[in-house]
C-alpha positions in Angstrom: -20.2 36.4 7.5 -16.8 37.7 8.6 -14.4 35.3 10.1 -12.3 35.8 13.3 -9.2 33.9 14.3 -8.8 33.5 18.0 -5.3 33.2 19.4 -4.9 31.0 22.5 -3.7 32.7 25.7 -0.5 30.7 25.7 0.4 32.3 22.3 -0.1 35.8 23.6 1.5 35.4 27.0 5.2 35.1 25.8 4.7 38.3 23.7 3.4 40.1 26.8 6.2 38.8 29.0 8.8 40.3 26.7 7.4 43.7 27.7 8.5 43.2 31.4 12.0 44.4 32.0 14.2 41.5 33.2 17.8 41.8 34.5 20.0 39.6 36.7 19.3 40.3 40.4 23.0 40.0 41.4 26.5 39.9 40.0 30.1 39.9 41.0 33.0 41.8 39.5 36.7 42.1 40.4 38.4 45.4 41.1 39.7 46.7 37.8 37.6 44.1 35.9 34.6 44.4 33.6 31.5 42.4 33.2 28.5 42.8 30.9 25.0 41.8 31.9 22.2 41.5 29.3 18.6 42.6 29.8 15.8 41.2 27.8 15.0 44.6 26.2 16.7 48.0 25.5 17.9 49.7 28.7 17.7 53.5 28.8 19.7 54.2 32.0 21.7 52.4 34.8 22.8 54.3 37.9 24.9 53.1 40.8 24.2 54.2 44.4 28.0 54.6 45.1 31.4 54.8 43.5 32.4 51.2 43.9 31.5 50.6 40.2 31.0 52.6 37.1 28.2 51.6 34.7 27.2 52.3 31.1 24.5 51.0 28.9 24.5 50.0 25.2 21.2 48.7 24.0 20.4 45.6 26.1 24.0 45.5 27.5 24.7 46.8 31.0 28.5 47.3 31.3 29.9 47.3 34.8 33.5 48.2 35.8 34.7 47.4 39.3 36.4 50.3 41.0 36.8 49.4 44.7 35.9 46.7 47.2 32.4 46.8 48.5 28.8 46.4 47.3 26.7 48.6 45.0 23.1 48.7 44.0 22.6 49.5 40.3 19.1 50.8 39.3 18.3 50.0 35.7 15.4 51.5 33.7 13.9 51.0 30.3 12.1 54.3 30.6 9.0 52.7 32.0 10.1 50.2 34.6 13.0 50.0 37.0 14.9 47.0 38.3 17.9 46.7 40.7 21.1 44.7 40.5 23.1 44.0 43.7 26.8 44.0 42.7 29.7 42.8 44.8 33.1 44.2 44.0 36.2 42.4 45.2 39.9 42.7 44.7 40.1 39.0 45.8 40.2 36.4 43.0 39.8 32.6 43.3 41.8 30.1 41.3 41.5 26.3 41.0 44.7 24.4 40.4 46.4 27.8 39.6 44.1 28.4 36.7 40.8 30.1 35.8 39.2 26.8 34.6 36.6 26.1 37.2 35.6 22.6 36.0 36.7 19.5 37.8 35.9 15.8 37.2 33.7 13.9 39.7 35.9 12.0 42.2 38.9 14.3 41.7 40.6 16.6 44.2 41.8 20.1 43.5 43.6 23.0 45.2 42.1 26.5 45.7 44.2 29.6 45.9 43.5 33.3 46.0 45.1 36.6 44.9 44.3 40.0 46.3 45.0 42.9 43.9 47.1 40.5 41.9 49.3 39.2 44.8 49.0 35.7 46.2 47.5 35.6 49.7 47.6 32.7 52.2 45.2 33.8 55.0 42.1 32.8 53.1 39.1 30.9 54.3 37.3 28.9 51.6 33.7 27.5 52.0 31.2 25.7 49.8 27.5 26.3 49.6 26.9 22.6 48.8 29.2 19.9 50.3 27.3 17.2 48.4 28.7 18.6 45.1 32.0 20.1 46.3 33.4 19.8 49.8 36.2 22.0 51.1 39.0 21.1 53.6 41.4 24.0 54.1 42.3 24.9 50.5 41.6 21.4 49.1 38.3 20.6 47.4 36.8 17.2 46.6 34.4 16.9 43.7 31.7 14.6 45.1 28.9 14.7 42.6 28.0 16.1 39.2 26.6 19.6 39.5 27.6 23.2 40.5 28.7 24.6 43.8 29.5 28.2 44.9 32.8 28.6 46.6 33.3 31.7 48.8 36.8 33.0 49.7 37.3 35.5 52.6 40.4 37.3 53.4 40.9 40.4 55.7 37.2 41.2 55.6 37.0 41.0 51.8 35.1 38.1 50.2 34.4 36.9 46.7 32.6 33.9 45.2 33.3 31.6 42.3 31.1 28.8 40.8 32.8 25.4 40.3 31.3 22.9 38.0 31.8 19.1 38.6 31.6 17.2 35.3 31.5 13.5 34.3 34.9 11.9 34.5 36.8 10.8 31.4 35.2 7.7 30.0 38.1 5.2 30.6 40.8 6.5 32.8 42.9 3.4 33.5 44.2 3.2 37.1 47.0 0.7 37.8 48.9 -1.4 35.2 48.4 -0.1 31.7 50.4 -2.8 29.9 50.0 -6.5 29.6 52.4 -9.0 28.1 51.3 -11.2 25.2 49.7 -14.3 26.5 48.8 -12.8 29.9 45.6 -11.1 30.9 44.3 -8.4 33.3 40.8 -7.8 34.5 39.3 -4.3 34.3 36.4 -3.0 36.4 34.8 0.3 37.0 34.5 2.3 40.2 31.4 4.1 41.4 32.0 7.1 39.1 32.8 5.1 36.0 36.6 5.1 35.9 38.2 1.9 34.9 40.6 0.2 37.3 42.7 -3.0 37.3 
């Protein structure tokens, strides 16, 4: 008699799920900057509802260029299904300790700053979406716990966001005396986030 092999439903489902068009639901891009979002399958078209951005597609890549401050809705299609991406375009950029490295060790403090169209601005309000991870006081942040928090900067009616990641502190950062004379001794302990101290 003929034999049939039955495939479990869990084997077929991932194959079926790849047929559904998936794209990020939101994104941010700076004025004059470019970002590339990646869909899970080939995209045939992507159209913006206004001129704040220009958009092109290349296979699974959705290339977005920020033109002017504001928001845009990009409609993406694979020829069968459509999805939308909400894009925020801002000439405002956030910096942490005057750099674009947005990682900070737990327990540390850092300084936020912002530039608008490339020029430093001072009348900026910074807020955090999770004070338990990163709290904000003026332009200073405190990294409270391991994790990620979204920082929002607002200036003259324009806003932008930037994710900051709080990472584990360096294994043995010695605080206090770092030298000991021969024959003498010091006692090392650790604080609550694992840094060594005298």
